[in-house]
N, C-alpha and C positions, 0 to 999 in steps of 0.2 A: 620393532627389532626384526620380526619373524619375516616381514617385507623385505629388507635390508638383507637376510640371510638368504632369501629367495633370490634376490638381487644378485648376490655375490656367486650363487651357484650357476646363475646365468651368463656370469662374466667367464667364470672358469670354465664352463662350458663352450663358450664362445671363443676361447683362447686369444682374449683381447691382449695385444701386444704393443701397442702405441697410443699416445696420449689422445690423437685425433678418433681412434677407434673407440677408446674408452667413453669420449664425451658423447658420441653418436649412440653408444651402448645405453648409457645412462638416460638419455632422452626416450630412447624405446622401452626401457624399463618402467620410467615414469609413466609414460602413456598406457601401458599394459595394466600396471596396476593402480592408475588412478591416482598417483601421488605427486607430489613436486620433485623436481629433479634431484636424486638423492645425493647428499654433500659426502664428499671424501671421507671426512671423520667419521661419519654413521658407518660407512660400508666399511672402513678398516676396523672398526669395532666388532662388526660382524664378522668379518672374514677372520679375526683372530679368536673369537667365540668359536667359530665352525673349527678352525685348526685345532685349538685347544680339545674341543669335545671329540676330536678325530672324525668330524663328519665331512671334512673335506682334507685333502693334502695339500702341503704348503705349497705355494705358487708365489715364488720369490719375484719372476716378473710384474704380476699383477700387485704384490704389495708396494712394489717401487713406484708403479703408475699411481696408486692411491696416495703416496705421501704428499702432503700439503707443503709449499714451498720447498722442492728439493733441493735446492741451492744450499741449505742449512746443513746437509751432509754430503755434499757432493765434492767437498775438499778432503774427503776421506775421514774426517772426524766430525764430532759437533763442539761448536762452541758453547760454553756458559759462563757467562759474565755475572761476576759477584760484587756488590759495592760493600765498600768498608763504610762505619759510621761516620758521621761529622767528626773531624778533629782539627786541631789548629793548623795551618799550613805555614812553612817555614819561608815560602816565596813571598815576594811581593808585587809579582807581575802586574802591570797596567792592564793588559788585555784580558785578566781572568775575571770571569764574574763571580759575585758571591751571594748565594741566597742562604737565608737561615735554615736550619733544619737539613742541610745535605753538604756534603763536602764540596770545598771549594773547586770552582772551575765547572761543576755540573749543575744541573737545573731539573727541578720537581718534575716538570711533564717529559722527561726523556723516558724512553721505555724502561731500561735498565734500572734508571733511579725509583720509577714507579713501583717495579719488583720489590726493590729494595725496602721503600716505604710501607708497602703491604705487609711485610715480613717483620717489621720493626729493625732491619739491618740484621737480622740474625742469618748467617751464612748456611747454616743448614736448611733452615727454610728456603733460602733463595735457591739453592742448588736441588733442594727436592723438589719445588714449585716449578723450576726451570725443565728438569728432566720429566715430569709428569706431562708437561705440556707438548715436549718433544715427542715422546713415546705415543700421546693421543693422536698425533698428526702423522705418525708412522714412521718416524725416523729411529732408525737403532742406537741406541745410547750406551754402546759399549765401550767407544773410545771416546774420552771427554778432555778437549783443550780447556783447562780452567784460566779463566782471566780476571784477575782482581783487580778491579778499579776502584778510583777514589782518591786519586792524587798521589802525593809522595809518601808510598809504601814504607821506605826506609826511616820515615820520621816517626811512625807509629811505634808506642812501646812495645818492647819485644814479648811481653807478656799476651798483648792482644795479639799480635802476630802469631803465636804458637796456637792460642786459643782459635783463632780466625780459620787457619788451615787444617787444625784439627777437625773443627765442626764440618767443613768442606769435605774431608776423607770419611766423617762418619756418615754423612748423608749420601755419599756415593757406596759405600761398603753395607749400608742399613744395619749398621752396628755402632754401638757407642762406647768403644775401648776409650780409655782414658789418656793412652800415652801415644805421641806423635809417630814414635818409632813402631809401635804395635799397629796403627792404623795403616800405615804405609805398607808393612809387611801384610795385611790382611789384602790391600788393594791389589796386590800383585796378581791375586786370582780371582778378584771380586767379579762380579759380574757386569760392573760399571765401572772401568778403570780410568784412572787420571793418567794420560799418557804425555802430559806437559802442563807445567804451570807458568803462567805470564803474571810478572807485576810489572807496574807503571811506576817511575822514580825519576827524580833531577840527577843529572851528570855528577853533581859536585858532593852525592852521598854515595859514590861508589869507591871502594878502599878494598884491599885484600881481607879484611875483615868483615867487611859485608858481605863479600861474595861468598865466604866460607859460610856464613850464615844462611845465606840464601840456598846455598846448595843442600845444607840439612834440612831446610823447608820443603825441598823438592823442586826448587824453582830452575826452570829450563831455559826461559826467554825473558828479556827485559826491555821493556819500552823506555827509551829516554826522550824526555822532554828536551830535545835539541833546540828546536825552534828556528835559530838562525845560526849560522857560523862565523859571523862578524862580531867583533868586540864591541864596536859602537853601537850595533843595533842592539846587541844584548844588554849593553849600559842603558841606553835611552827607554827600553821596556823594562828595567828594573830587574834583571833576571838573577842579580847578584852573584853571578859568576863569569868566568871569562872562557873563552874557547879552548884554552890549555887543560881546563878541567874536563871538558867534553871528550878530547882526543885522548887523555889518559884512561878514562873511565871506560871508554869504547877498547882499548888496547887490554886492560884488565878483563873485561867481560869476555872479549873473545878467545884469550889465552886460558879462561876456565871454562871454554866450551859454549857459553851462552850463546843463543841466537840474539842477535841486537836489531831491534827494531827501532827507528827514529821517528820521533812527531815532527813537523816541520810545519812552520807558519808563514806563508807568503803575505804580504801586503801588511807587514809589522810597521808600526810607527818608525820613521827614518829609512823605512827601505824604498826601492822603486821596484818598477816593470823590470828594468836591465838589471839591476842588482839582484832581484828574485832568480831571473834565468840563469846568470853565472853563478850563482849559489848551488842550484841543483846539478850543473854542470860539474862543479867543483866536487861535488858528494861523491863522485864516480871516476874522478881523474886525479884526485888527493887520496894516496893510500891511507891516510889519518882517519879518513872516515869509512867508507864502503859499507853502509848498511846492507843487513839482509835482506829486510823488511822495511817499507816505509808507509807512514800515513801523512798524508798531505792534508792539513788542516787549514785553509784559507782563512785569514781573521773573519772572524764572524762576531760584528759589533753589537753587544748590548748593554742596555742602559744602566745595569748593575754593576761595569766594569769601570776602574779609574779613566780608561782611556776615552770612554766617551765624552767627560769634560773637554779633553783635548781636540776631539773632533769638533764639539760645538762650536770652539775656538776657532775651527777651520783652519788648523794647523797640519791637518794631512787629509788625504781623499781616499776614498775605499775603492777598490777596482769594482766596476760593474759586471754585468754577467758576460759580456762580450770579451771584456779584457782580461777576465779571468780565464774563461774557455780557451783563448789565444795563448795565456801562459802555461796551462796544464798541457796542451797539445805540443808546445815546445819543449816542456819538462820531459813528456812521453818519448820524444824522439831520442833522448838521451839515456834511457833506462836500459841497464845491460840486462843479459839473459837470466844471471844469476839472482836478481832482486824481486820481491814480490811486493805488487804496491796493495795494500790492503784497503785503503781509503783515500778517496780524492776530496770529500767534504766530510764534515763532521754533522753527526745526525742530530741536530739541533731544531728543535720544533720551530717553524718559520715565525711564529707569533712574537718569539724573544727577541727575534733579528729586526735591529733598527730599520725605518724607511732609507732607501738607499743601498742596502747591504743586499746580497746575492742570498735568495731565498730557493733557489731551484735544486731540488732535492736530488735528480737524476743526471747531475753533470757528467757521471762516467759515461752513461749511454750517449749523451750528447759529443763528448770528447771521442770516444771509440769509432763514432761516425767520420771521423776527420784526420785520424791518425793511426797507424797499424803498430801496436804496442807489442814490446818483445817481454814484457814484463811475466812473471810467472803465472799469475792470476789470470791474465789474459788468454795464457797456453794451455793452463790446467786442462785435463781431458775431460773434467764434468762427468755428462751422463753418455758421452759417445764411445762405446765399447768396440768400435769396429776393428776387425782381425787385421790391422796394419802393422807393418814390417817395422821394428824399432831399432834404433842405433845408440849405441853409449857414446854420448858425446862428454869432452873435457874441455875444460878452460881453467888456465892458471891464472891468477893475478895478485899482484901485492896488497896486504891489508894488514895496516897496525904492525907494522915492523916483522912481518911474518910471511910465508907463502900459504895461500889459499886454493883449495882445486874443488871446483864445482863439477860433480859428475850428474848425468842426467840419462834416463832413457825416453827419446824422443822420437817421432815419426822424422821421415827424410827432409822435409821443408821447415822442422821445428815448430810448426803450428799446434800440434798436442803433445804435451808433456805429461808423461805418464809417473815418472818417479824421479825423485831427486837425492843427492847427498853432499853434505859440506864437510871438506876435510881441511883441518890446519895442521901444519907443521911446525912443532915446538922444537925446543933446544935438545931436550933427552926423550922425546916421544912424538907420537901423532895423536890427534884428538878429533873424532868425529862429531861434528857439532848439531848435524841433523840428518836424518834419513826421513824421508815422507813419500807415500804412495797417494797418488790423487785416484779421483772417481768416486762414484756412490759408494760410502761406507758398507763394508759387509762384515756383520757380527763375526766376532772372534773365532767363533766355534764352526763358522760356514765357509765354503768356497762357491763361488758362482762365476757370472758371467763378468763381472765387473774387474777392474785392473787389480784389484788389492788380491792378497794371497796367491800371485802368482810367481812369486820367487825374486821379483825385481830387486827388493830392499837386498836380499841375501847377496845377490850378483854383486852389485854395488859395493857392498861392505867388504866381499872378497877383493873386489879390484882396488878399494882403499887399501887394504892391507898389504898388497901387491906392491903399491905404489910408495907406501911408507917404508917397506923392507927394502925394495930393491933400487928403488931412485934416491932415497933419503936417509938409508942405513940406519933405521930405527927399529929397535927391539921391543917395541910396546905399543900399543894401540889403547887408548882411552874412548869410551862414548858416554858423553852426557845424556842421561836416558832418565825419561819421564818413570815414575813409579811404576804404573802398570805395562810398562814395555820390558821390565828386566827380564821376564821369563822368555821372552823372545830371544835376548842376546844370550843367555845362557845355553840357549840350544846351539848358540855358532860359537861356543867356547870360552865366553867371557866369564868374569865372576865380578861380584861386587866387592869394591875396596874404596873407602874413602868416600862414598857417595856417588863413585864413577864405575860403570861395567869396564873390565881392564881384561886384556889379553896381551900375555908375552909371546914374542915369536920364538 
């Protein structure tokens, strides 16, 4: 470790400011001290020890360069996925795999599943393990987007839901308070703040009572397993609900302020290339849908699913790689500026996918070379902190029987998105469903060269208030807020009421 500390001192002295310079400096240091090229993990540990003992000053630029897999915190937050225990699923979907010992639709060799198995599905241990790993590789863990996976969350017993969420908050707070209300209050000022909670569930389980409960738990985003928007396809694949249930669920969620993510599955039994293309077009032309986020999970056929028997009978065909790439390119042509494509393929280990199925894991990179995508993920600022001139863009659109307004700070040609806000106009008020600033995550207490903490969010909130008051004659604004973001909104004049941050004009 002493050699690594000497290496860090040389890097600080050399004022390394770029990845290319870091790589050459590491090779030079290895040669000087007669060691293997030092890993970023070991260098980071030495750096933190030196800063802690006050032998060097904080060098945020060097720290960022040493972060392993920087993409994990380049969206302004870190994602922590936590898997629920195996529990009976209410669905009978024929494409869904089932393995003993894990929740339905999940597979034992998926990374998040392996972490859950190692920790016996205890949410506290899963969160703790993930945060330690992120911290060791240099990522700030101040702002946490908690994603609860494992199937239909709304079907789990309420007692288990309460315990699960409680344990997640306890892990972030590093305190074991017994009441959910208490751990949420502590988390408002905790070092590791939960700024949002996502659950995944079926559209037919969404109703007003369930929405009220989700808000009590602190949930801010819902992933809906929509899969298809056609009743005949839903019936063939045994989804046990029709599209009217989906449409109703979306409206209830948006009116309550939730961000809504769709999981869509092209190449389902009974569908076709043409029908899949039309489906994705309709998602953004039909006001009944209009997702905020999108996960495209092309059918990955696995032997453990009932659909495999139908496939063996040659009753339908899987898309090959070329056809799937062609489909994804066509889909991306129709994505609006206000949608974020989170994924375009599910991270299933290739050994599970049957022969003939697409096993290419880097589909996103292949598709990006063929089409210029307007989605948020393709435009978010990431690590580029150039001092470019920003403009405030506005886009109005109809969604689920109301008006949506999307505000964003971007450069002139809209290739770099720095910050965004989603505003929805309700009958008696307006509600902000999302405020997000992108770029390398900056700890809550720091200000640096990154996009965060530059006041962009505050400016957009003021603009949203102005729009709600002057254009739509509303006298009240609600904000669906993650627990850890409540102090930020209090500084802007908002007060907590019925799980929402509220301000009267």
